[in-house]
PLY file of the C-alpha trace (Angstrom):
ply
format ascii 1.0
element vertex 64
property float x
property float y
property float z
element edge 63
property int vertex1
property int vertex2
end_header
101.39 79.60 94.82
103.64 76.62 95.53
103.01 73.15 94.22
102.85 70.20 96.65
106.45 69.17 95.94
107.68 72.75 96.52
105.84 72.88 99.88
107.54 69.62 100.91
111.02 70.68 99.72
110.79 74.09 101.44
109.16 72.70 104.60
106.05 74.86 104.29
103.06 73.72 106.34
100.49 75.82 104.46
100.62 77.36 101.04
102.16 80.84 101.26
103.33 82.34 97.98
106.77 81.25 96.75
109.21 83.75 95.29
111.25 82.47 92.32
114.24 84.59 91.38
116.57 84.13 88.44
119.93 85.86 88.09
121.81 85.84 84.80
125.43 87.00 84.75
126.73 88.10 81.35
130.34 88.37 80.16
131.94 91.30 78.41
130.79 89.83 75.09
127.18 89.96 76.38
126.89 86.15 76.36
125.30 84.52 79.44
127.85 82.93 81.79
125.93 81.91 84.91
122.27 81.28 85.70
121.35 81.28 89.37
117.88 80.21 90.53
116.41 80.57 94.01
113.00 79.56 95.37
111.92 80.66 98.85
108.76 81.20 100.86
107.61 84.83 100.65
106.87 84.71 104.37
110.56 84.04 105.11
112.42 85.92 102.39
112.98 89.43 101.15
114.56 90.35 97.84
116.94 93.29 97.86
120.01 94.06 95.83
122.49 96.77 94.97
124.46 96.96 91.76
127.54 99.13 91.57
129.63 99.21 88.41
132.54 101.59 88.81
134.57 100.38 85.86
134.50 97.42 83.47
136.88 94.55 84.22
138.32 92.05 81.82
137.15 88.50 82.51
139.63 85.65 82.43
138.83 82.01 81.73
139.17 79.39 84.47
141.50 76.48 83.76
140.62 73.08 85.13
0 1
1 2
2 3
3 4
4 5
5 6
6 7
7 8
8 9
9 10
10 11
11 12
12 13
13 14
14 15
15 16
16 17
17 18
18 19
19 20
20 21
21 22
22 23
23 24
24 25
25 26
26 27
27 28
28 29
29 30
30 31
31 32
32 33
33 34
34 35
35 36
36 37
37 38
38 39
39 40
40 41
41 42
42 43
43 44
44 45
45 46
46 47
47 48
48 49
49 50
50 51
51 52
52 53
53 54
54 55
55 56
56 57
57 58
58 59
59 60
60 61
61 62
62 63
């Protein structure tokens, strides 16, 4: 169930359950690269995903 600050941030009038999802993307060396976090009202969100891995790809670093 959401805390008071979560209800305010998400604009929820009552207290419906909140879905927290975490997504961790790993590199070819199995080290975590990206952590994505999402919080949404269960009354307004649905979690669905498809993962298709046809072949491994080499990752390249990003230069700044």
